[in-house]
N, C-alpha and C positions, 0 to 999 in steps of 0.2 A: 251752711244750711240756713238760708234766709227764711224767716217765718212767713213772709209775704209770698214767697215762691213755692215753699214746700209744705206748708201747713194750712189747712183750711177748716172751716166749719167749727164743730165742737172741739176738735183737736187744738186748733189755734186758740180758742177761748180757754181751753184747759191750761195751755202754756202761760196764758195771762198777758196782760199789758205790762211788759217788763219795765218800760220807761217810767210809767206812772208809779208802779210798785217800788222801784228802786229810788225814786225821788230825784232822777237825773234831769227831769224836765225835757224840753225840746230845743236846747240851745243850738244844736247843730245836727245836720244829717249824719256827719261822721261819727259823732258820739252815739247816736241812736243805732246806726248800723252795726258798729263794733260791739256795743253792749248787748244788742239783740242776740247776736251770735254767742256771746259769752253766756248770757242767761240760758239760752236753749241748750247749749252743749254742756254746761254745768249741771243743768237739770237732768239731762239724759245720762251723763256719766254717774251722777248720784243714784238715779233710778237703777242703772245697770249694776252698781255695786250691791244694791239691796235685792234686786229681783233677777239677776243673772239674765239679762235680756239679750246679750250679744255673745258671739264667739270671741275668744281672746283677741284675735287679730283685728276684728272690727272695733272691739272695745278700746284697744290700744290706739287705733287710728282716730277714734272719736276723742280720746283724751289728748292726743297730740293737737288736734284741731281746737280743742278747748283751750289749751295752753297758748296757741297762736292767737286765738280770739282775745285772750286776756292781755297779751302784749299789744294787740292792735287797739284795745280799749284804752290802755294807759297812754299809748302814743297819741290818741285823739284828744288828750287833755283831761280825761276823767281822772280824779284823784284816786289814790290807793284806798282811801276810806270808802269812796263810792263804789269802787270795784268790789271790795269785800262785801258791801251791802247787796250788790247784785248777786254775788255768789251765795250769800247767806239766804236770800229770798228764794233762789233757785233750789237750793238743797232742802229748804223747808217745804217748798211745793212738792218736791219729789218724795219726801218722807211721808207726806199725807196722802199719797196716791196708792190705791190698791194695785198689787202686781198684776192682777188679772183685769184691770180696768180696760175697757174698750179703747178709750182715748189714748192711754199709755201704750197699748199694743199697736195702735195705728201709728203713733209717733215713732215707736221702735222700728216698725216696718219701713218707714221712710228713712230712718237713719241707716238701716241695713242697706237699703238701695243706694243711698248717697255715698256711704263709706266702704262698701264692699270692694269696689275697684281700688279705692285709695289704699286699702289695707294691704294690697298686693304690690304696691309700688316699692321699688328698691332704692330710689334716690329722690331727694327733695332739696330745693334751694329755698333758703329763708333770708330774703334781703332785709336789711335794717336801714337806719337813717344814714349811716356812714360805712357800714361793712356788711358782709354776707356770711352766713353759715351754710356750709354744704354738708348734707346728711347722706349717708350711704349705709344701707342695711346689709350689703354683701360682706361676708367675712371669709378671709383665707385662713386655712388651717396651718399654713407654713410661712406666709408673708405678712409682716405687720402692715396694716393699712389704717388710714383715718376713717373713722365712722362718722364723726362730727368735727368739722374743722373750720378755722378762720385764719387767713394769712394777715400778717401785719409787718410793716417796715418801721424801723426806728434808727434814724441816722443812716449810716451805710449798712446796718445790720438787718437781718430778716428773721421772721418768726412764723411758725405754724403752731396753732394752739387748739386744743380740743380733746376729744375722746378717741381712743384707739383700741383695736383688738376686741376679742370676745368679752373681755372683762370690762370694757369701756373705761380703761385707765385714763385719767386726766393728765395730759402731757403738754409740755412746752418744748418745742424743738427749734433751736436757734442756730444760725450761722453768723459768724462775725467777720466783717470785711478785713479786719487787721489780724485775723487768726488768734485773737485774744481768747483766753480760756477761763470763764467764770468758774469759781469753785462751788457755787450754789446758786439757787434761784428761789424767789419768793413770789407768791401770788397774794395780792392785796385786794380784799373785797369789802365793800361797805358792811358794817355790822348792823343788821336789821333790828336787833334787840336794843341797840343803843341809839338809834336814829329814828326820826319820824318820817323819813322819805329820802329820795335820792338828792344828790347835789348836782343840779343841772346848770351848767354855765355859771357856776358859783365863783369861779376864779378867773383872773385875767389871763386866759390862755386860749389857744385855738385848738380846734379838733377835739378828739376824744379826751384829752387830758383835762379839759374843762368840766367833764362830767364824771370824773373820778372823785371818790370821797377823800377827805383829808385823812392823814394817817391816824389821828386820834379818834376817828369815828369808824375805824376799819378793823377787820380781822386779818391776820397775817398767817398764811399757810406756807411753811417751809417745804422745800422739795424733799421727798423721802429717798430718792435715788438720783444719781447722775451717771449717764452712760453715753457712749458713742451712739449716735442716732442711725437707725437703719436707713438705707438710701430711699426706701419707699415712703418715709415720713418726712424727708427733707423738703424745705421750700423749693419751688421749681427752679431747676438749674444749679442748685447747690450740690457740691460733691461731698462735703463733710459737714458735720454739725454735732451738737450735743443735745441729748434728750433728758429732761427733768420730769420726774413723776411726782404728782401731788396727791395728798390723801383723798380718799373717796368722799370724805366729809366736805371737801372743797366744792365738789360738783353739786351737792345738795345746797350749799350756801349760795352758789352762783345762780341756781335755779330760782331762788327766792327774790332776786334783785329786779329792779325796774328795767325794762328792755332798753331804755334810752341811756342808761348810765354805762360807765366804763369800768373794766377790771384792769388792774395794773400788774404787769410782770416786771420784777426787779431781778436783774442779773448782777451778781456780786463778784467783783474782781479784787485781788490783792495787788496793790501798787508796789513800786520799788521801795517806797518809804514804809511799807507795811500797813498803810491806811486803806481801808476798803473803799473801792470805787464802784458806784452803782450806775448801770445803764437801764433805762426804763422804756418799756413798750406798753401800749394800750390796746385792748381789744374791746369791742362793743358787746355788751351783754346780749342785746337783741333777742332773738327767739331761741336762745340756748335751751330753755325749758321745753319748748315745743319740739326742737330737734332731738332732745334727749328722750322725750316721750315717743317720738316717731321710731327711734331705734328699738324701743320695747315692743 
């Protein structure tokens, strides 16, 4: 929902000049466009939380779009501190508006028009810098399916990672070219409470590995279960594989990360000498938060 295309007159003035307010300046059109959408969508989701402006389906669709705009703003080069400033200004603006305000009601009507169709969509694709999340709202009562997933390869091994089933369980499903059997798996995510931002290209490595936080700046989530994977969750073409389920808290932690950074999956094997051997796979955080909001 671009302000220039969908908002006019007093409604546009009510939403405010987000760039000037947030102090982002006009360094690039990309910065402005992404932050514009973030400001507007944050403002309207905040107003909805207080004034109950939308039906749940539209409100959820708007929140998914807000999360996607947040990721786009970070990708455009705006810092996390500046993004938080945009969000804070938008929430403050929303909190000061009367629920029966004519301008707010006009803006809400335009949001309904823009997101009503979007709220009925069953599938969405969220491309990132290096990888893509596929989101699917359809759920089977009998067959395990991916609701939000990203494939990855590591060496000759393959992985599907994401959320599955009605409970949106966070799973890693892997198949190993040499039929090796890891006894556990770990998900390693940057600890946002101990770091000031993502580690982007911080190490001399190529691909997603360069955007993964070092171990001493990360949280480690051990798999809660290890099972044979259902065929419907296996990487394309695989006949067998293992499924590892991670704590629900891990999904919350991943949603707070920068879309440009990587999460690390560690699969742990016992060698013949009894020493653990680890194989690592990397997935891009991307629009995980937006895809998760879309499922709601």
